[in-house]
N, C-alpha and C positions, 0 to 999 in steps of 0.2 A: 496518861501515858507514862509508862514505867521509866523511859530513858529520861523524860523531862524531870521527873522526881528524882531519879538516881543521879542526875548531873549536879545536884545540890548537895550531894553527900560529901563528907569531909575526906573520906578514904576512897582511893581508886578501886579497891576490893569491893566496897559497897556499890559503887557506880557499876562495875562489871556485873554484879549480881543482878541489877536492875536490867541491864542490857540482855542477859540471859532470860530473865523473865520475858522480855519482849520477844526474843526468839521463840520461846515456847508458846506465847500467845499467837504469833504468826503461823506456827504449825497447827495450832487449834482452829484458826481462821480458815486455813486451807482445807482442813478436814470437813469443817461445817459447809464451805462453798461446794465441795464434792458431794457431800450428803444432800445439800439443797438441790444440786443438780440431778442427782440420782432420784430424788423423790419428785422431780419435776416442778419444783417451786420457783426455779430459775431457768431461763432459757440456756442452752448449751453455749452459745456465743458470749453470753454475759459471764458464765462461770469461767469460760476459757480466758476472757480478758482479765478477770479477777485473779485467777490462778497465775497467769503470765506475770502480773504485777508482783504478787507475793514471791514468785520464783525469782524475779529480779532482785528483790529484797534479800531474800533468804540464800538462793543459790550463787548470786553474784557476790556473796559474802560480805555484803554491807554491814550487817549487824555482826557478824562474827569477826570481821576486820577491826570494827570499832571496840569490840570487847577485848579482842588480843591487844590492841594498841593501849587501851586503858589499863589492862593488866600489867603489861610491860612497864608502863609509866609508874606504876605503884611500887 
């Protein structure tokens, strides 16, 4: 997990970069869930649940807020 690895960096700027990588990974995961749903590899209700969780993390700005705080502290 990028955030765990990044938390051990000496500079906040490095940690913020790893949080940004996690944001990108979340976006990629959302895309893959949508693709799996569209190709009927997962049921719509399963994909809806997964996308809702991803949305909570991304749109509720959990990762963004953490990255902003880390950047400000640096």
